[in-house]
C-alpha positions in Angstrom: 3.7 -46.1 -23.1 7.1 -46.5 -21.6 9.4 -43.4 -22.2 11.9 -45.6 -24.1 9.2 -47.0 -26.4 7.9 -43.5 -26.9 11.4 -42.3 -27.9 11.8 -45.1 -30.5 8.4 -44.2 -31.9 9.3 -40.5 -32.3 12.8 -41.3 -33.8 11.1 -43.3 -36.5 9.1 -40.1 -37.3 12.3 -38.2 -37.8 11.4 -35.3 -35.4 13.6 -32.2 -34.9 16.3 -32.9 -32.3 15.3 -30.1 -29.9 11.6 -31.0 -30.1 12.5 -34.6 -29.5 14.5 -33.8 -26.4 11.7 -31.6 -25.0 9.0 -34.1 -25.6 11.1 -37.0 -24.2 11.7 -34.9 -21.1 8.0 -34.2 -20.9 7.3 -37.9 -21.0 9.7 -38.6 -18.2 8.2 -35.8 -16.1 4.7 -37.0 -16.7 5.5 -40.3 -15.2 6.6 -38.7 -11.9 5.1 -35.2 -11.5 1.8 -33.4 -11.7 1.1 -31.0 -14.5 1.7 -28.0 -12.2 5.0 -29.5 -11.0 6.1 -30.1 -14.6 5.3 -26.4 -15.4 7.3 -25.3 -12.4 10.3 -27.5 -13.4 10.2 -26.2 -16.9 10.0 -22.6 -15.7 13.0 -23.1 -13.4 14.9 -24.7 -16.2 14.3 -21.8 -18.5 15.3 -19.3 -15.8 18.6 -21.2 -15.2 19.2 -21.1 -18.9 18.6 -17.3 -18.9 21.2 -16.9 -16.1 23.8 -18.9 -18.0 23.1 -17.1 -21.2 23.3 -13.6 -19.7 26.4 -14.5 -17.8 28.0 -15.6 -21.1 26.9 -12.4 -22.9 28.4 -10.2 -20.1 31.6 -12.2 -20.1 32.0 -11.8 -23.8 30.8 -8.2 -23.9 28.7 -9.1 -26.9 27.4 -5.6 -27.3 30.9 -4.5 -28.4 30.6 -6.5 -31.6 26.9 -7.0 -32.0 24.7 -3.9 -32.3 21.6 -5.9 -31.6 22.7 -6.7 -28.0 21.7 -4.1 -25.4 23.9 -4.1 -22.3 21.2 -2.6 -20.1 18.7 -5.3 -21.0 21.2 -8.0 -20.3 21.8 -6.8 -16.7 18.0 -6.3 -16.1 17.2 -9.7 -17.5 20.0 -11.4 -15.5 18.8 -9.8 -12.3 15.1 -10.6 -13.0 15.9 -14.3 -13.6 17.9 -14.5 -10.4 15.1 -12.9 -8.5 12.6 -15.4 -10.0 14.9 -18.1 -8.8 14.7 -16.7 -5.2 18.4 -15.7 -5.5 17.7 -12.1 -4.5 21.1 -11.1 -3.1 22.8 -12.4 -6.2 20.4 -10.3 -8.3 21.3 -7.2 -6.2 25.0 -7.9 -6.7 24.4 -8.1 -10.5 22.7 -4.7 -10.5 25.4 -3.2 -8.4 28.0 -4.4 -10.9 25.9 -3.1 -13.7 25.8 0.4 -12.1 29.6 0.4 -11.8 30.0 -0.1 -15.6 27.0 1.7 -16.9 27.5 5.1 -15.2 24.7 4.7 -12.6 22.0 4.1 -15.2 18.6 5.2 -13.6 16.9 2.0 -14.8 19.4 -0.1 -13.0 19.0 2.1 -9.9 15.3 1.7 -9.9 15.5 -2.1 -10.3 18.0 -2.2 -7.5 15.8 -0.1 -5.2 12.9 -2.5 -5.8 15.0 -5.5 -4.8 16.5 -3.7 -1.8 13.0 -2.9 -0.6 11.9 -6.5 -1.0 15.0 -7.6 0.9 14.1 -5.3 3.8 17.1 -3.0 3.1 14.9 0.0 3.4 17.5 2.7 4.0 19.5 1.4 1.0 16.3 1.4 -1.1 15.6 5.0 -0.1 19.1 6.2 -1.0 18.8 4.5 -4.3 15.4 6.0 -5.0 16.8 9.4 -4.2 19.4 8.9 -6.9 16.7 8.2 -9.5 14.7 11.2 -8.4 17.8 13.4 -8.7 18.4 12.1 -12.2 15.0 13.3 -13.5 14.6 15.2 -15.8 18.3 16.1 -16.5 19.4 12.5 -17.3 17.6 11.6 -20.5 17.9 7.9 -19.5 15.4 8.4 -16.7 11.8 8.5 -17.8 8.9 10.3 -16.0 7.4 6.9 -15.2 10.7 5.7 -13.6 11.0 8.8 -11.5 7.4 8.5 -10.4 8.0 4.9 -9.3 11.0 6.1 -7.4 9.0 8.8 -5.6 6.2 6.3 -4.8 8.6 3.7 -3.5 10.6 6.2 -1.5 7.5 7.4 0.2 6.7 3.8 1.3 10.2 2.9 2.5 10.5 2.7 6.3 13.4 4.9 7.3 14.5 7.2 10.1 17.5 8.4 8.2 17.9 12.2 8.0 20.0 13.2 5.0 22.4 16.1 5.4 23.3 16.6 1.7 22.2 19.7 -0.1 19.9 17.7 -2.4 16.4 19.1 -2.2 15.0 15.5 -2.1 17.0 14.5 1.0 14.2 13.8 3.4 14.0 11.2 6.1 10.8 9.7 4.8 8.7 6.6 5.1 6.1 4.7 7.1 6.2 1.0 7.9 5.7 -0.6 4.5 2.9 2.0 3.8 1.1 0.9 7.0 2.1 3.8 9.2 5.3 5.3 10.5 6.1 8.8 9.3 3.1 10.0 7.3 4.3 13.6 7.4 7.5 13.0 5.4 5.9 10.4 3.1 3.2 13.0 2.0 5.9 15.7 1.7 7.8 13.5 -0.7 4.7 12.4 -2.7 3.6 16.0 -3.0 7.1 17.0 -4.3 6.9 14.1 -6.7 3.4 15.2 -7.9 4.7 18.7 -8.7 7.8 17.3 -10.5 5.9 14.6 -12.4 2.3 15.8 -13.1 1.6 12.8 -15.2 1.7 10.4 -12.3 -1.8 9.6 -11.1 -0.6 7.8 -8.0 1.4 10.8 -6.8 -1.3 13.3 -7.8 -3.9 11.5 -5.8 -1.8 11.6 -2.6 -1.0 15.3 -3.2 -4.7 16.1 -3.6 -5.4 14.7 -0.2 -3.2 17.3 1.4 -4.8 20.1 -0.6 -8.3 18.8 0.3 -8.0 18.3 4.0 -5.2 20.4 5.5 -6.5 23.9 4.9 -9.7 25.8 4.3 -10.6 25.5 0.7 -12.5 27.8 -1.8 -15.3 25.3 -1.9 -16.2 25.8 1.7 -18.9 28.2 0.6 -20.6 25.2 -1.1 -21.5 23.7 2.2 -25.3 22.9 1.8 -27.6 24.7 4.2 -28.5 22.5 7.1 -25.9 19.8 6.4 -23.9 20.7 9.5 -26.1 20.0 12.5 -25.7 21.0 16.2 -23.8 17.9 17.2 -22.1 17.7 20.6 -18.5 17.1 21.7 -19.2 13.5 22.5 -17.5 14.0 25.9 -16.9 12.5 28.4 -16.1 9.4 26.4 -16.3 5.9 27.6 -12.9 4.3 27.6 -12.0 0.6 27.1 -8.7 -0.7 28.4 -6.7 -3.3 26.5 -4.1 -5.7 28.0 -0.8 -3.9 28.7 1.0 -6.3 26.4 -1.0 -5.0 23.4 1.4 -3.6 20.8 -0.6 -0.4 20.1 -0.2 0.7 23.7 3.3 1.8 22.7 1.9 4.8 20.7 0.8 6.8 23.8 2.1 8.0 27.1 1.2 5.2 29.6 0.7 7.6 32.5 -2.2 9.4 30.8 -3.6 6.7 28.6 -3.8 3.8 31.2 -4.1 1.3 28.3 -7.4 2.8 27.2 -7.2 2.5 23.4 -10.9 2.4 22.4 -13.4 5.2 23.2 -17.1 5.6 22.6 -18.8 9.0 22.7 -21.3 9.7 25.4 -23.4 12.0 23.1 -23.7 12.2 19.3 -21.1 14.1 17.3 -23.6 14.2 14.4 -27.3 14.9 14.7 -29.8 12.5 13.1 -30.6 15.1 10.5 -27.0 15.6 9.7 -26.5 11.8 9.2 -29.6 11.7 6.9 -28.3 14.6 4.8 -24.9 12.9 4.4 -26.6 9.6 3.3 -28.8 11.5 0.8 -25.7 13.2 -0.7 -23.8 9.8 -0.9 -26.8 8.2 -2.6 -27.2 11.0 -5.1 -23.5 10.8 -5.9 -23.7 7.1 -6.7 -26.9 7.6 -8.7 -25.8 10.5 -10.7 -22.0 10.0 -11.0 -21.4 6.3 -10.5 -24.4 5.0 -12.3 -25.7 3.4 -9.2 -22.5 1.4 -8.7 -20.5 1.3 -5.4 -16.8 0.7 -5.6 -14.1 0.1 -3.0 -10.7 1.4 -1.8 -9.9 -2.0 -0.3 -9.1 -5.5 -1.5 -10.5 -8.1 0.9 -11.4 -11.7 1.2 -15.0 -10.6 1.5 -17.2 -8.2 -0.4 -16.6 -4.5 0.6 -18.2 -1.3 -0.7 -17.1 2.2 0.1 -16.4 5.6 -1.4 -13.7 8.2 -0.6 -15.2 11.4 0.9 -12.8 13.5 -1.2 -14.5 12.1 -4.3 -17.8 13.7 -3.3 -17.5 17.5 -3.7 -20.4 18.4 -1.4 -19.0 16.4 1.5 -15.5 18.0 1.5 -16.5 21.2 3.3 -18.8 19.3 5.6 -16.0 17.0 6.7 -13.5 19.8 7.2 -16.1 21.5 9.5 -16.8 18.3 11.3 -13.2 17.5 11.9 -12.3 20.9 13.4 -15.4 21.5 15.4 -16.1 18.0 16.9 -13.8 15.1 15.9 -10.4 16.7 16.6 -11.5 18.1 20.0 -12.9 14.7 20.9 -9.6 13.0 20.1 -7.5 15.5 22.0 -9.4 14.5 25.1 -9.3 10.8 24.5 -5.6 10.6 23.6 -4.0 13.4 25.6 -0.3 12.5 25.3 1.7 10.6 22.7 4.6 8.3 23.2 7.1 11.1 22.5 5.4 13.2 25.3 3.9 15.6 22.9 0.1 16.1 22.3 -2.1 16.2 19.3 -2.2 19.9 19.7 0.7 22.3 18.7 2.2 23.5 22.0 2.7 27.0 20.6 -0.4 27.7 18.6 -2.8 25.3 20.2 -3.9 24.1 16.6 -4.5 20.5 16.0 -1.7 18.3 14.6 -4.2 15.7 13.4 -4.3 15.1 9.7 -6.5 13.0 7.4 -4.8 10.1 5.8 -8.1 8.6 4.5 -11.8 9.4 4.9 -14.5 7.2 3.4 -18.1 6.2 3.7 -18.4 2.4 4.1 -21.6 0.4 3.3 -22.4 -3.0 4.7 -25.4 -4.4 2.9 -27.1 -7.8 3.0 -28.3 -7.4 -0.6 -24.7 -7.6 -2.0 -23.4 -9.8 0.8 -21.0 -7.1 2.0 -21.7 -8.1 5.6 -18.4 -7.7 7.5 -14.7 -7.0 7.3 -11.9 -9.4 8.5 -9.6 -8.4 11.3 -6.8 -6.0 10.3 -4.8 -3.0 11.4 -5.3 0.5 10.0 -2.8 2.8 8.4 -3.2 5.5 11.1 -2.3 6.7 14.5 -6.0 6.9 15.4 -9.1 5.7 13.5 -12.7 6.9 14.0 -16.0 5.2 13.1 -19.1 7.3 13.1 -22.5 5.6 12.8 -24.7 7.2 10.1 -27.9 5.0 10.3 -29.5 2.2 12.3 -31.4 0.3 9.6 -29.6 -3.0 10.2 -29.1 -5.8 12.7 -25.7 -6.7 14.1 -22.7 -4.7 13.1 -20.2 -2.8 15.3 -16.4 -3.0 15.5 -14.8 -6.2 16.9 -11.6 -5.6 18.8 -9.3 -8.6 19.3 -7.6 -7.2 22.3 -10.9 -6.6 24.0 -12.5 -9.8 22.8 -15.7 -7.8 22.3 -17.8 -5.7 19.8 -18.0 -2.0 20.5 -21.0 -0.4 18.8 -22.5 3.1 18.9 -25.9 4.7 18.2 -26.5 7.0 15.2 -24.3 10.0 15.2 -22.0 8.6 17.9 -18.3 7.9 17.3 -15.9 5.0 18.3 -12.3 6.1 18.2 -9.3 3.8 18.6 -5.6 3.4 18.0 -5.1 2.4 14.3 -2.6 -0.4 14.9 -5.1 -2.1 17.3 -6.3 -5.2 15.6 -10.0 -5.0 14.7 -12.7 -6.0 12.2 -16.2 -5.0 11.0 -18.6 -7.3 12.9 -21.1 -8.9 10.6 -24.6 -7.5 10.1 -27.3 -10.1 9.8 -29.8 -7.9 7.9 -30.3 -4.4 6.6 -27.8 -1.9 5.4 -25.2 -0.3 7.7 -23.5 3.0 6.7 -20.6 4.5 8.6 -18.0 7.3 8.2 -14.5 6.0 8.7 -11.5 8.2 9.3 -7.8 7.3 9.3 -5.8 10.0 11.0 -2.2 10.7 11.6 -0.4 13.3 13.8 1.8 15.7 12.0 5.5 15.2 12.9 4.8 12.0 14.9 6.6 9.0 13.4 5.3 6.1 15.4 6.8 3.1 13.6 9.8 2.9 15.9 7.5 2.7 19.0 5.5 -0.1 17.5 8.5 -2.1 16.3 10.0 -2.0 19.7 7.1 -4.0 21.2 6.1 -7.6 20.7 2.4 -8.1 20.6 1.6 -11.3 22.5 -2.2 -10.7 22.2 -2.4 -11.7 18.5 -2.8 -15.4 17.9 -1.4 -17.5 15.0 -4.8 -18.5 13.8 -5.7 -14.9 13.1 -4.2 -15.2 9.6 -6.9 -17.7 8.7 -9.7 -15.2 9.2 -9.4 -13.4 5.9 -7.6 -10.3 4.8 -8.0 -6.6 4.1 -5.5 -4.8 1.8 -5.9 -1.2 0.8 -5.4 0.1 -2.7 -2.2 1.9 -1.7 -0.7 -1.4 -0.7 -1.7 -3.0 -4.0 -0.1 0.0 -5.8 3.1 -0.6 -3.8 3.2 -4.3 -4.7 2.6 -3.4 -8.4 5.5 -0.9 -8.2 7.8 -3.5 -6.6 6.9 -6.2 -9.1 6.8 -4.1 -12.3 9.3 -5.2 -14.9 11.7 -2.5 -16.0 10.3 -0.8 -19.2 13.6 -1.3 -21.1 13.2 -5.1 -20.9 11.7 -6.1 -24.2 11.4 -9.8 -23.3 10.9 -11.8 -20.2 13.7 -14.0 -18.9 11.7 -17.1 -19.9 11.5 -15.8 -23.5 15.2 -15.1 -23.5 16.0 -18.7 -22.4 13.6 -20.1 -24.9 15.2 -18.4 -27.8 18.8 -17.2 -27.7 18.3 -14.7 -30.5 15.6 -12.9 -28.5 18.2 -11.9 -25.9 20.3 -10.4 -28.7 17.5 -8.4 -30.2 15.8 -6.4 -27.5 14.0 -3.1 -28.2 15.9 0.0 -27.3 13.6 2.0 -25.0 16.1 3.4 -22.6 16.1 6.9 -23.8 
């Protein structure tokens, strides 16, 4: 039916004027656009209506004569609508204006920090997060959840800024978007946040890592008899040199590293008995605690199954022993000098500066089709893969810069620079189990070294080979995209019904 004929038909039925206009518009759209395009056009129209409505309310200062209008909600809704319209810098300006008139409201500060982070204004985002953190708990307008989000976001904001103010939260913190820069200060901030806001599970988990891995723990006496075998140092290691243009080369002193960024042990770090004992403990944990179900700490375009070592109590003392007796000495020899001309050992005490960022057992299994892992970069200075079994065909680690798979027998380790692009090469049958370690070096902020180098080894088509995203990145995205809790309605709802903008819930206290 022609739109004009449709209109005459509906007029004869005496429809409501607003419904009539909407349906007439739908009929015109349907003749030109797909259903998805129509939905996008409608959404954009509602967002623009929201912007106009909020602008009018702010101009008239409606909250002065209408108690149902919440000034904070209007600013947050206005900025959210602009952000949805990809007008980010206008949204930032709106929030800055709101802060000027609303006495630096923490909810506006947190919303501003999120947009600053998305815009790549990382130092600005960090400074704004620090203001939110300072507000809690003294400013009753700042909730524990808001403060926790500020701690989380600040710990993921890349920054080399060193703050000189007396504020106890003034730390130069961050790592490159949560994928590696200054782990030391990021964890310091997260731990501080966990102590300040015990209710935050995200901050608590990061704080527990430092408690679990950095020092000897009371549960070390729980180390099962026979679990720690008589493994060797793995030295001398076989080194694999990458092209000089590879970005990850920038992390190390070129005079000592000679572009060798991948190493394979010449002898096993773990005995066969030790590997079998670890597998038995992992199997028992999943049988008795996880009801036979494996989970994952990663989001990938393919099936992945793994478990954090810190979640398995019996393996914590074992890994601490393994790290200090075999893994760290192995790495000290493979990577003797860093880009800042320091080493992985403390020059004064000789103690290792290596720290665990993540440690997990990974399973590749033909039964659940978790066969491989796409190419990716790790959140680490150095990563280590230790083979725990040999009941599979295929496997190994593929390195893009080498254009080859590097594998190792049971108990042997493959260590490599974390930013080096790599992937889990597919198994064709069986079940492959490995220990994976993401390690950073205390006090070594490597992001600036990476950012100063262009990697001409990576190819554009790499992005079509799948993806790997770790849970921490997903948590960061959730923090960035989370709507402020004081917003009772979405911008679309506001535009759809003018009254809804004037009657938001008051949840700012």
